[in-house]
C-alpha positions in Angstrom: -63.2 35.2 -40.3 -60.7 32.9 -42.1 -59.4 30.0 -40.1 -55.8 30.1 -38.9 -53.7 27.9 -41.1 -52.2 24.8 -39.4 -48.4 24.8 -39.6 -47.1 22.1 -41.8 -45.7 19.0 -40.0 -41.9 19.0 -39.8 -40.0 16.7 -42.1 -38.7 13.5 -40.4 -35.0 14.2 -39.7 -32.9 11.5 -41.4 -30.6 11.3 -38.3 -33.5 9.8 -36.4 -34.1 7.0 -38.9 -30.5 6.3 -40.0 -30.3 3.1 -37.9 -32.8 0.9 -36.3 -33.0 0.7 -32.6 -31.5 -2.5 -31.1 -34.0 -5.1 -29.9 -31.8 -8.1 -29.3 -31.6 -9.7 -25.8 -29.4 -7.6 -23.5 -29.9 -4.4 -25.5 -30.6 -1.2 -23.7 -34.3 -0.2 -23.3 -35.7 1.5 -26.4 -36.4 4.7 -24.5 -32.8 5.0 -23.4 -31.5 4.3 -27.0 -33.8 7.0 -28.4 -32.8 9.4 -25.7 -29.1 8.9 -26.4 -29.7 9.2 -30.2 -31.5 12.5 -29.9 -29.0 13.9 -27.3 -26.0 13.1 -29.4 -27.6 14.5 -32.6 -28.3 17.8 -30.7 -24.8 18.0 -29.2 -23.2 17.3 -32.6 -25.3 19.9 -34.4 -27.1 17.4 -36.6 -30.4 18.7 -35.1 -30.1 22.4 -35.4 -31.2 24.8 -32.6 -34.8 25.9 -33.0 -35.7 23.1 -35.4 -39.1 21.4 -34.7 -39.1 17.7 -34.1 -41.8 15.4 -35.5 -44.8 14.6 -33.2 -44.6 11.7 -30.9 -47.1 9.6 -33.0 -45.2 10.2 -36.3 -41.8 9.4 -34.8 -43.1 6.3 -33.1 -44.5 5.0 -36.5 -41.2 5.8 -38.2 -39.2 4.0 -35.7 -41.6 1.1 -35.1 -41.9 1.8 -31.3 -44.8 2.7 -29.0 -45.8 6.3 -28.7 -45.2 6.2 -25.0 -41.5 5.4 -25.7 -41.1 8.6 -27.7 -43.1 10.7 -25.2 -40.9 9.5 -22.4 -37.7 10.3 -24.3 -39.0 13.8 -25.2 -40.0 14.5 -21.6 -36.6 13.4 -20.3 -34.8 15.6 -22.9 -37.0 18.5 -22.0 -36.3 18.1 -18.3 -32.6 18.1 -19.1 -32.9 21.3 -21.2 -32.2 19.8 -24.7 -35.7 20.3 -26.0 -38.3 23.0 -25.5 -42.0 22.0 -25.8 -44.4 24.8 -26.9 -47.8 25.2 -28.5 -46.3 24.5 -31.9 -44.7 21.3 -30.9 -41.2 20.3 -29.6 -38.2 22.3 -30.6 -34.4 21.8 -30.1 -33.1 24.2 -27.5 -30.3 26.7 -28.3 -27.2 25.2 -26.7 -23.5 26.1 -26.7 -22.1 22.9 -28.1 -18.8 21.4 -26.7 -15.7 22.7 -28.4 -14.7 19.2 -29.5 -17.1 19.5 -32.5 -17.2 22.0 -35.3 -20.1 23.9 -36.6 -21.0 21.1 -38.9 -20.6 18.4 -36.3 -17.4 17.0 -37.6 -14.8 15.8 -35.0 -11.7 17.9 -34.7 -8.3 16.6 -36.0 -7.3 15.1 -32.7 -10.4 12.9 -32.7 -9.8 11.6 -36.2 -6.2 10.6 -35.7 -5.5 7.1 -36.8 -4.2 4.5 -34.2 -0.5 5.0 -33.6 -0.4 8.6 -35.0 0.5 11.4 -32.7 -2.4 13.1 -31.0 -2.7 16.7 -29.8 -3.5 17.1 -26.1 -7.0 18.3 -25.2 -7.0 22.0 -24.5 -8.3 21.6 -21.0 -5.8 18.8 -20.2 -3.1 21.4 -20.7 -4.5 23.6 -18.0 -3.7 21.5 -14.9 -2.4 23.2 -11.8 1.2 24.1 -12.3 2.2 22.4 -9.0 1.4 19.0 -10.5 4.4 19.3 -12.8 6.6 18.8 -9.8 4.8 15.7 -8.5 6.3 12.8 -10.5 5.0 9.2 -10.4 7.3 6.7 -8.8 6.8 4.0 -11.5 6.4 1.3 -8.9 2.7 0.9 -9.8 0.6 -1.3 -7.5 3.0 -4.3 -7.2 2.4 -4.5 -3.5 2.6 -8.3 -3.5 6.1 -8.6 -5.0 9.0 -9.4 -2.7 11.5 -6.7 -1.6 9.0 -3.9 -2.0 9.6 -1.3 0.8 6.9 -0.2 3.2 4.7 -3.3 3.1 4.2 -5.2 6.3 3.8 -9.0 6.8 0.1 -9.1 5.8 -0.1 -12.8 6.1 0.7 -12.6 9.8 -2.0 -10.1 10.7 -4.5 -11.5 13.2 -7.6 -11.4 11.0 -9.8 -13.4 13.4 -9.1 -10.9 16.3 -9.7 -8.0 14.0 -13.0 -9.5 12.8 -14.1 -9.9 16.4 -13.3 -6.2 17.1 -15.2 -5.1 14.0 -18.2 -7.3 15.0 -18.3 -5.8 18.5 -18.0 -2.3 17.1 -20.9 -2.8 14.7 -23.1 -4.4 17.3 -22.4 -2.0 20.1 -22.5 1.2 18.0 -25.7 0.3 16.2 -27.2 2.4 13.4 -26.0 5.6 15.0 -22.4 4.9 13.8 -23.7 5.1 10.2 -23.9 8.8 10.5 -21.0 11.3 10.5 -18.9 11.2 13.6 -16.7 13.7 15.4 -14.6 15.5 12.7 -11.4 15.0 14.6 -12.0 11.3 15.1 -13.8 8.9 17.4 -13.1 10.0 21.0 -12.4 6.3 22.0 -9.7 6.0 19.4 -8.2 9.4 20.1 -7.9 8.4 23.8 -6.4 5.0 22.9 -3.8 6.6 20.6 -2.8 9.2 23.2 -2.3 6.5 25.8 -0.3 4.3 23.5 2.0 7.1 22.3 2.7 8.3 25.8 3.9 4.8 26.8 5.5 3.5 23.6 6.9 6.7 22.0 7.2 9.2 24.9 4.8 11.6 23.2 3.4 14.4 25.4 -0.3 14.7 24.5 -3.9 14.6 25.6 -6.7 13.0 23.6 -7.8 16.5 22.6 -4.5 17.0 20.7 -5.0 13.9 18.6 -6.6 14.1 15.1 -7.5 10.9 13.4 -6.7 11.1 9.6 -6.9 9.0 6.5 -3.4 7.7 6.8 -0.2 9.7 7.3 -0.6 11.3 3.9 -3.7 13.3 4.9 -1.9 14.3 8.1 1.0 15.7 6.1 -1.4 17.5 3.8 -3.2 19.0 6.8 0.1 20.3 8.3 0.9 22.0 5.1 -2.5 23.6 4.5 -3.0 24.7 8.1 0.4 26.1 8.9 1.8 27.6 5.7 0.9 30.0 2.9 1.7 29.6 -0.9 5.3 30.4 -1.5 6.5 29.6 2.0 9.6 27.4 2.2 9.7 23.9 3.6 12.9 21.9 4.4 12.9 18.2 3.4 15.4 15.5 3.9 17.5 14.5 0.9 17.0 11.7 0.0 13.6 11.6 1.7 10.1 10.4 1.6 8.3 11.2 -1.7 4.9 11.4 -0.2 5.9 14.3 2.0 7.4 16.2 -0.9 4.1 15.7 -2.9 2.0 17.0 0.1 4.2 20.1 0.5 4.3 20.8 -3.2 0.5 20.4 -3.5 0.3 23.2 -0.9 2.4 25.5 -3.2 5.4 25.4 -0.9 9.0 25.9 -2.1 11.1 22.9 -1.1 14.7 23.2 0.1 16.4 19.8 0.3 19.0 19.2 3.0 21.5 16.4 3.0 21.3 13.4 5.4 24.4 11.8 7.0 24.9 9.2 9.8 23.4 11.6 12.3 20.4 12.5 10.2 19.3 15.9 8.8 22.2 18.3 8.3 21.1 22.0 8.7 23.9 24.6 8.8 23.8 28.3 10.0 24.0 29.2 6.4 20.8 27.3 5.7 19.0 29.1 8.5 20.3 32.5 7.3 19.6 32.1 3.5 16.7 29.7 3.4 14.6 30.2 6.6 11.8 27.7 6.6 8.1 27.8 7.6 8.0 24.0 7.9 10.6 21.3 8.4 9.8 17.7 7.6 11.9 15.1 9.4 12.0 11.4 10.2 14.2 11.5 13.2 13.9 8.0 14.7 14.5 6.1 11.5 15.2 8.4 8.5 13.5 7.3 5.3 15.1 5.8 3.3 18.7 5.7 4.7 17.8 4.6 8.2 19.9 7.2 10.0 18.9 8.3 13.5 18.9 12.1 14.3 21.4 12.5 17.0 20.5 14.1 20.4 22.7 17.1 19.7 21.0 17.8 16.3 17.6 17.2 17.9 18.1 19.9 20.5 19.7 22.2 18.0 16.9 21.8 15.5 14.3 22.4 18.2 16.0 25.6 19.4 16.5 27.0 15.9 12.8 26.2 15.1 11.7 28.2 18.2 14.1 31.1 17.3 12.9 31.3 13.6 9.2 30.7 14.3 8.8 27.5 12.2 7.2 24.1 12.9 8.7 20.7 12.7 6.7 17.8 11.2 7.9 14.6 12.8 6.9 11.5 10.8 7.3 8.5 13.1 6.2 6.0 10.4 7.8 2.7 11.6 9.6 3.4 14.8 7.6 0.7 16.6 9.9 -1.9 15.1 13.3 -1.3 16.7 15.6 -4.3 16.3 18.4 -3.4 18.6 18.2 -1.9 22.1 15.3 0.2 23.4 13.0 2.2 21.2 14.3 5.7 20.4 11.9 8.3 21.9 10.0 10.7 19.7 11.3 14.2 19.0 8.0 15.6 20.1 8.4 14.4 23.7 12.0 15.7 24.1 11.1 19.0 25.7 7.8 20.5 27.0 5.8 22.6 24.5 7.9 21.4 21.6 7.2 23.1 18.2 6.5 19.7 16.7 3.5 18.2 14.9 3.7 14.5 15.3 2.5 12.2 12.5 1.9 8.5 12.6 0.1 5.7 10.7 -1.3 2.3 11.3 -0.4 1.2 7.7 2.9 -0.3 8.9 1.8 -1.6 12.3 -1.5 -3.2 11.0 -2.3 -3.1 7.3 -2.2 -0.3 4.6 -5.8 -0.5 3.4 -7.1 0.4 6.9 -6.2 4.0 5.9 -6.0 5.3 9.4 -3.3 7.6 10.8 -3.1 10.4 13.3 -1.7 13.9 13.8 -0.8 15.2 17.3 -1.1 18.9 17.4 0.9 21.1 19.7 -1.3 22.3 22.6 -0.7 26.0 21.6 -2.4 25.4 18.2 -5.6 23.9 19.5 -7.6 27.1 19.9 -6.8 28.3 16.4 -7.1 24.9 14.6 -10.1 23.1 16.1 -12.6 25.3 14.3 -11.1 25.0 10.8 -10.5 21.3 11.3 -14.2 20.9 12.1 -15.0 22.4 8.7 -12.3 20.6 6.7 -12.8 17.1 8.0 -15.8 14.7 8.2 -15.9 12.0 10.7 -16.0 8.7 8.7 -14.8 5.1 8.9 -16.5 5.1 12.3 -16.7 1.3 12.7 -13.0 0.9 11.8 -12.1 3.6 14.3 -14.2 2.0 17.0 -12.8 -1.4 16.2 -9.3 -0.1 16.4 -9.9 1.5 19.7 -11.1 -1.9 21.1 -8.2 -3.7 19.4 -5.8 -1.4 21.2 -7.5 -1.4 24.6 -7.8 -5.2 24.7 -4.1 -5.6 24.3 -4.3 -7.2 20.8 -2.4 -4.3 19.3 0.5 -4.6 21.7 0.7 -8.4 21.3 0.7 -8.0 17.5 3.5 -5.4 17.7 5.5 -7.8 19.8 5.1 -10.6 17.3 6.0 -8.4 14.4 9.1 -7.0 16.1 10.5 -10.5 16.5 9.5 -11.4 12.9 11.0 -8.3 11.3 14.2 -8.6 13.4 14.7 -12.1 12.0 13.9 -11.1 8.4 16.2 -8.1 8.6 19.0 -10.3 9.8 18.3 -12.8 7.0 18.3 -10.1 4.3 21.6 -8.6 5.6 23.2 -12.1 5.5 21.9 -12.7 2.0 23.3 -9.4 0.8 26.7 -10.1 2.3 26.9 -13.6 0.8 25.3 -13.2 -2.6 25.4 -9.6 -3.9 28.6 -9.9 -6.0 29.0 -6.2 -6.6 30.7 -3.7 -4.3 28.0 -2.3 -2.0 27.3 -0.6 1.4 24.3 -1.6 3.6 22.6 1.1 5.7 19.6 1.3 8.0 19.4 -2.2 9.6 18.4 -1.3 13.2 14.7 -0.4 12.7 11.7 -0.6 10.4 10.9 -2.7 7.4 13.7 -1.9 4.9 17.4 -1.8 4.2 19.2 0.7 2.0 22.0 -0.6 -0.2 24.3 1.8 -2.0 26.6 0.9 -5.0 28.6 2.6 -7.6 27.4 4.4 -10.8 28.5 1.4 -12.8 25.0 0.0 -12.0 22.4 2.7 -12.5 19.8 2.1 -9.9 16.8 3.0 -12.0 17.8 0.4 -14.6 18.5 -2.1 -11.9 15.0 -1.5 -10.3 13.3 -1.8 -13.7 15.1 -5.1 -14.5 14.2 -6.4 -11.0 10.5 -5.6 -11.6 10.6 -7.6 -14.8 12.0 -10.5 -12.9 9.3 -10.4 -10.2 10.9 -8.2 -7.5 10.0 -4.7 -6.4 12.9 -2.8 -4.9 12.9 1.0 -5.1 15.7 3.0 -6.7 17.4 5.2 -4.1 17.9 8.1 -6.6 14.1 8.4 -6.9 14.0 9.7 -3.3 16.6 12.5 -4.0 15.9 16.1 -5.0 17.8 16.1 -7.3 19.8 12.9 -7.3 23.5 13.1 -7.0 26.3 10.6 -7.6 26.0 9.2 -4.0 22.3 8.6 -4.4 22.7 5.4 -6.4 21.4 2.2 -4.8 18.3 0.3 -3.8 15.8 0.4 -1.0 14.9 -3.2 -0.2 11.8 -4.1 1.8 11.8 -7.2 4.0 8.4 -6.9 5.7 6.4 -8.8 3.2 9.1 -11.4 2.2 9.8 -14.7 4.0 13.4 -15.2 5.3 14.0 -18.3 3.1 13.4 -16.3 -0.1 16.2 -13.8 0.5 19.1 -15.9 -0.7 17.6 -16.8 -4.1 16.2 -13.3 -4.6 19.5 -11.6 -3.9 21.3 -14.2 -6.2 18.9 -13.2 -9.0 19.4 -9.5 -8.3 23.2 -10.0 -8.4 23.0 -11.8 -11.7 20.9 -9.1 -13.4 23.3 -6.3 -12.1 26.3 -8.1 -13.4 24.6 -8.5 -16.8 24.0 -4.7 -17.1 
């Protein structure tokens, strides 16, 4: 019986020998270099599907490496599905190559464009969710350290030593158990501390069971939209108003209906209720953002009654009402009447520091039976040491003492900024929103386009926000700046406003 002929050894593919493997200090291991070379050749089509690779001994001799290096690379590629070993040797698997390469492995036109030439968008990059087209970047970047930026607290005045002690106690007392997931709705100790604080400081009617700890107010707003609305539902928003709320509502596929804001806050007419009935209403009643208006008692009661009648929910964002500069603190809308149709949202980003990323959502008692189950699936209890430390920080009185110090500081800074504007801003203007919070709103005429002013200010080391960027869409009256004073020392306001005045006059 004649012997079975031995199949001829495959030719050494030139692609494997076209460049030597790197051996200089700091180079990748030879096995990883060989693995990547083979992988890229297969994906680019330079090693055709079904082609047989040379044996490990022959390839090792051709590359000047050990046979074990080749065997290890072959085994890894086989495990990943690029190669198929059989009795005849090792073959290239049949793969559907990425569309970015042609049949001959040449890059498409957009990959060969020269620097500076126009490039075509990647096909997949054109298939983003349509809702993203309505979420526009602010252009402010991450310039959190620049003066006059709204929404940034006085970080240099935060009691780091006391916070470090609270963290140390939380880590020591909780032990390794706190490294696991916690309660989805938040640490019970923090939920109880938040409920007690809100009851005393903001007049909120709630039990710890109604409190949900979130990753800042933004997650709380997203939860409200996802849990209480369906795609295509309508949401009312203040105009001008907080951009983050608009982004959260749009990301839930809601249709936004902007309502104007005057000195008494949100203006909703009977025509609005008749023609544009909402599912959700977002409102900042105690200190409207960014104008600083306070929703009057008459409008609060009317809004609550209409919400009950139309079966919609109010989302109350109480973002910085802890810092009232004149008179007593204005109570929360949520606590105005029993069983209010209000979801109350708050954050520790302004009262403590932004990177803490802790906020809270107070659910109406009527929603608890229906939402506790879904929330348990949507949320994962994390940041447990920070939550436990914050609970101790609040229960020890450190939180209340810090708030007291910050109220006095921000009152002084607000007064200094108002004085600097009156003395040094040499263009006609109107100051709004000076009785609470961390910012002032300054309106001026169209002679000075606020977007251009804000951009010029950024180039000169300041970070105010253009008022028109908060409007949907901006009108002639929405021209001005939102000036933060939380992160800026009082003695800096005069030279900053002088600089701002000069650049406005130069436009």
